[in-house]
N, C-alpha and C positions, 0 to 999 in steps of 0.2 A: 393640525387636524385632531379633533377629539373623537375618540372611538367609544362606543358604548361597551359596558362590561360583557354583553352577550357575545359569545364566540371567542373570547380571550383564551379560554382553556385550550381550544384547538390550536391557537397560535403558539401558546407556550409549549404544548406537546410537540409541535413540529420542531421548535427550537431545541427541545430536550433530545428528541430522536436524532436530530442532525448532529449534535455533539457526540452522542453515543456511537453513532455509525462511524463518524470520522475517527474517533479514538480506536474503535474495534478493528478497522480495516487499514489503519496506517501501518505500512511496512517499513522497518528500518533499512537503511542503506548505508554502505560504507562511505563516509564523506571523502571527497577527493581533495586534492591540494587547493589552497586558496586561488581563486581566479583573478587575473588582472582586472583592473577597473575597465569596464566597457567604454569605448570612446564617447557614446552618447551620454553616459552618466557623467563622465568627466566634463563634457561640454555644458552640463547643467550648473557646474560650479562657477562662481565668479572667477575671472582670470587670476586674481590675487591668491586664490586657493589652489589652483591647478598645479600639481607637481610639488606641493608643499610637503616637506618631510614630516612624519609623525613625531609628536612629542614622546618622551620616554616616561612611562608610568613608573612610579617608585616601587610598586608591587602589584601583582595581579588584583583586579577589582571586579565588582559585580555591578551591573546596570539594571536597576529594578523597573525601568520605564522606557520601553522601546516599542515602536510601532512598525509593522510591515505593510508596505503598499504593494499589493499584487494585482490591482485592477478588480473588475467585477465580472460576474457572469461566467459562462463556460470557458472563456479564454483567460481567466484569472491565473496568475503565476506566482503563488506564494513560495514555491520552491526556489524560484529565482530571487525573490526578496530575502528569504532565509539565507541563501548562499551569500548574498551581498552583505547581510548582517554578520555572518561568520568572518568574511574577509575583513570588515572593519573592526570586529572584535579582536581578531588576531593582530591587527595593525596597532591597536591601542591598548593591548594588555587586558582585555575584558574576558574573564574566564567563563562567566555565566551571564545571560541576559534574561529578563522577564518580559515576555511579549504580552501586549494587551490591546484589545480593540479600543479605538477612540470612543469618547462619549457621544452617542448618536441619538437622534430624535426621529419621530415618525416621518418628517418631511424628507429624510434622506433614504437612500437604498441601504438598509442596515445589514450588518454582518456581525457575527460573533466568532467564537473560537473554532466552530466547526469548519470555518473557511480556511484556517491556516494550521490547525493542529497536526495534520498529516505531514506538512512540510517540516515541522519541527522535529518529527521523529527521525528524520535523516541525520540529525546531529545530536544523538542522545547524550545527555549530560551537559550540553551547552545551553539549553533553553528550559525555562519553565514558563507558565502562562497564567494570566488572570482572565476571568470571564465576566460578562455582564454589560460591557459597554454598548453592545448592540442588542442585547436581550433583556436586560433589566433597566438600563438607563432610559430607554424610550418609554417604558411603562411608568416610571416615576414622573416624567415630564408630561405624559399623557394625562395623568391624574394630578396636575399641578394644584388644582383646587382640593384642599384636604377634605372638604365636605363630600367629595365623590369617592373617597377611599373607604369602601365598605369592608366588613369583616371578610367577605368572600374574596375581595380583591387582595386583601392582606394574605389570606391563606394561599391563593394561587401564586402570588409573588414569592412568598417564602418557599413554596414547593419548587418553583423554578430555580431559585437561588440554591437550594439544597442539591438539585440535580447538577448544577454547574460544578460544584465541589466533587460530587460523586463521579463526574466525568473526568476529573484529573486536574482541575484548576487549583492553584495554591492560594487563591484569594479572589476578590472581586475588584473589577476595574475595567476601564477607567470610568468612574462614576462622576457626575458633574452636579454641583450645586449652582455656582455662578460660573459660566463659561462665556467669556467675551468673544464676540465675532471679530476676528482679526484679518479676515480676507473673504472675498466672495466664495460662497460655498462652505464657509466655516460658520456653523450656526451659533446664534446667541441662545443660551439656555439659562434658566433660573428657576430654582425652587430653593427655599431655605434648607440648610443642612439638617434641621430637625423636622423635616417633612415626615409624615407618618410612615411612608415606605422606606425612608432612610433609617428610621428607628427599627422597623422590621428587619432590615438588612443587617443592622448592627447586632441585633439579637441572634440572627443566624450566624454571623461571623464569629461572635463570642462562643456560641455553641459548638461550631466546627473548628474553632481555634485557628482562624485564618484572618488576614488583614483586609481592609478596604482601601483601595487607592482612590483618593478624593481630589478631584479638580475643583478648587473653589478660589476664584480670584478674590483677594482679600479687600474688603471695603469696611472702613471703620466709620460708621455714621453714614447717612444718605449723602451721596457724592455725585456731582455732575460727571457725566461720562467724559473722559479725556478726549480732546479734540481729534487726536489721531484715530480714535475708534468711533467717531461720530458718523456712523453709516446708518443706512435704513434698518439694518438688522439689530442695532443696539438702541436701547431707549435713551432718552435725554438724561435720565438720572439712574444711578445704581443704588440699590438698597443695601443697608448694612448686612454684612455676612458673618462677622466675627461672633456676635452674640448667639446666633443659631448654631455655630460650630461648637461653642462651649456647651450648649444644651445637648447636642448630639454626644459629645464626649462624656457628659455626666449621665446620660441615659443608661448606658451599660459600660461600666469601667473595664469590663473584660474584652470589649471590642477594640482591636488595634486599628486606629485610623492613621493612614499614611497620607499626610497632606502634601500634594504634589507641587513641584515647581518652585520650591524655596530657592532663594539666591538669585532670582531674576523675575521681578514682579512687574506686570504690565500696568497695574493701577496705582500702586503706592502704599497699600495697606499691609503688605506682608513684611513688616519690619522685624529686625531681630528682637526689638522690645516686645512687640505683639506676640511673636512666637514664644519668647521666653516666658511671658505671663501665662500663656495657655499651657506650656509644658510644666511650669511650676505647679499649676493647679490640677493638671490632668496627666497622670502617668501613662495613659493609653494613647497619647498623641505622639506621632513620629512625623518626620518631614523628609521627603526626598528632595535632593538638591539638583537643580538644573543650572549648571554653571555656564556662564557666557563670558565672552571677552569684554574688556573695559569699554569698548566702543559700541557695544550692542545697545539699541534703544530701549532699555529696560530700567527698572528702578530697584532699589534695595539689593544691588549686586554684591555678592560675597567676594568677588575678585575685582580689584581695581587696578589702575595703572601702577600703583605703588605696591601691589601685592595683596595680601588678605586685608579686607576691611576690618578695622579693630573691633567694632561691635559684633560682627559675625564671628571673629576669632574668639572673643570672650564667650559667646553663646555656644559655639561648637565645642569649646573646651569644657564648659560647665555641663552640657548635656551631650557628651560624646557618645553615649549609648543610644541616642534617639534619632540620629541622622543616617541617611543612606544616600547613595548616588542614583539619580534617575534622570538621564540626559534628555529624555523626550526626543530621541532621534527617530527619524522616519527613513527606513531602509526600503528603497524602491527597486522592484524588479527591473532588469534591463529591458524587458519586453513592454513595460508600461509606457504609453505615449500620452501626451496631453500636458496640461499645466494646472491641475487641480491643487487644492491646498496642500495635500501631502507631498506632492512633487516639489512645490515651492518651499515648504519647510525643510525638505531634505537638503537643500542648498546650504543650510546652516549646520549640517552634521559635523563636517570637518573642524570648523572653528570651535564648536561646542566641545567636541571630544578632545581637541588640543587644550582648550582652556581647563577642562576637567582634570587631565593628568597633571597639568601645571599646578592647579589648585591643590591636588593631593600631595604634590611634592613640597608644598609650602607648609603643610600641617606637621605638627610634632609626630614622629613615627607611630607612637601608640594610638594617637587620635586618628591618623590616616588609616591605620589598620582596621580600626572599628568602623569608621565611616565608609571606607572603600570596600570592605568585605565582611567583617565579622557580624555587624549588625544585620545585614541583609540575610545572612545564613540563619540567624536566630529568628528574625521577624517573619520571614517567609518559609521557615522550616525547610531550607534547601540543604542538599548534601554538599559537603565541601569537595572542591576539586583542587 
């Protein structure tokens, strides 16, 4: 749905006020002991994962990409989702997690940080958050045609971005350039990474010294959509995305771009070679790693049946200061019922978390320390725990 610019200021003001109110009225509470996994949550897991013991992390680590699924409307339960996240964080050695809203569009019932920030206050020091996935990303895709992006639209967009940081977010995310639809209810989204509003966001991020979490499925040259994604939501062909990312990085070298989901690529273009070329050319590119097991139906996996992929190992060692861990886990409140995309993706949490700690254990200790924790503290300006 395309909306006219008239009335957008009121919409943005509503979002800004929501963030401010949620932050102002959130009351800290003493966190209780970790709760056992609810039976209905355990039943969502495949039988092969139920009761599986956690892997042992070599050292405490930070997860920079975590989603909370609390439902919608007055019955939403983000407190329950945050409590589930803490239980899993304690289980797998995660000291701090960054929560961010998924990249949404106007066709969805959107939400942003005001929905969950109060729940995070119950666990002070364990969470930080990014904003914009439900407040800024829909605007970018609403104005997919650059010709519609007037100076007024840019000013309103920049003001909304500034207010997200003023409200306490440590960066922007999850923002989407190319977002493949992988399931019913999981939207296809595409604008090039050098879209005018992405350039505005980069300037705000540089000025505020915060990163942008960017979901951009990598495509090198126009490519037919893989058969497993050939649904009505996805087009028959996918446009090149790597060239636009290079232009975004060059637009403002002070803007830190964290390219999400390295190490498990659905399309095939996010290769160690492609990442390495971009990192060599642009010091402001960082990558968060979504580590999956060897059997996962993904491409360019950093972890193979034989251990670390040699090309990935070389890249991670050469640019050890530029990678972080972002598991893309979906933590679901026990009160949530139904089978939406978030609940379905949550079934992959345990194998991803186990694969991640195994991956960290295979890295040289100094590299594991940087990728697992130190880089995240620096890039997101987090306090050490």
